[in-house]
N, C-alpha and C positions, 0 to 999 in steps of 0.2 A: 496752742495758745501762742500768739505772737507778741513780741515785746514792742512797745511804742518806740518810735525813732528817737525820742528824747532820751530814753533810758540808754539806748545804744550809744548815742553821742556822749552822754555823761560818762559812760564806761570808757570810751575811747579817750576822753579828756583826762580821766583819772589815770589811765595807763600812761598817757603822754607825760603827765605831771610826775609820776613815779620814775619814768625813764630820765626825766630832767634832773630829778633829785639824785639818782644814781650817778649820772654823768658829773654833776657838780661835786659829789663826794670824791669821785675818782680824780678829777682835776685838782681839787684842793689837796688830796693826799700826794699827788705827783708834784705839785708846786711846793709842798712842805719838804719833800725829799730833796728837790733841787735846791731849795733855800739852805737846807742843812749841809748839803754837799758844798755849796758855794761858800758858806760860812767857814767850813773846815778848810777848804782850799785857800780861802783868803787869809785865814789865820796862819796856815802853813806858808803861804806866799809872803806874808808880812814878816814872819819869823826868819824866813830865808833872806829877804831883803835887808832886815836889820843885821843879821849875821854877816852878810856880805859887806855891808857898810862898815861894821866894826873891823872886819878883816882888812878892808881897804885902808881904813883910818889908821890902824895900828900896824899895818904891813905884816900881818900874821901869815905864817905858812901852815901847811897841814901838820907839820911836826909840832908847831906851837899849839894848835888846836887839840891834837891827840894827847899831848903832854898835860893838858889841863885835866884830863880824866885820869882815874886810877889806871895803873899799868895794864891790868887784865882787860879793862874796858877799852882802852886805847888800842891794844892788840886786836881785840875782837872787831873794833871799828875798822881798822886797816884791813883785816882779813875780809870783811864785808865789802869794802871798796874794791879790793883786788878781785873778789869773786864776781862782783857786778861787771867789772871791766872785762873779765875773761869769759863771762857767760855767753853762750852761743844762743842766737834766737831760736825759738822752737820751730821745728820744721812741720809743715803740714803733711797730711797723708799723701802717699805717692799714688798716682792714678793707677787703676787696675790695668794690667797689660791685656790687650785684646789678642784673641787668638786661641 
């Protein structure tokens, strides 16, 4: 028993519609992730700009900023800054020696 061509066409159209729905869902999820990242980055960027403006306005130094926090937190913050400055970039794998 063979199927009429109309049934086959309808089947293909339904498959195409399902594919489009799946694509739309994927793009909306990806767009939502990008929007969330941008919002977080813009909030962080805004906070950084505000901090730098305050630092510039009041002529604050790192010592002033650190002294604002409790002593333990200030020390931990400075240790983090030092560790970041001294951290070496990760090295990739060495190529295998031929021979």
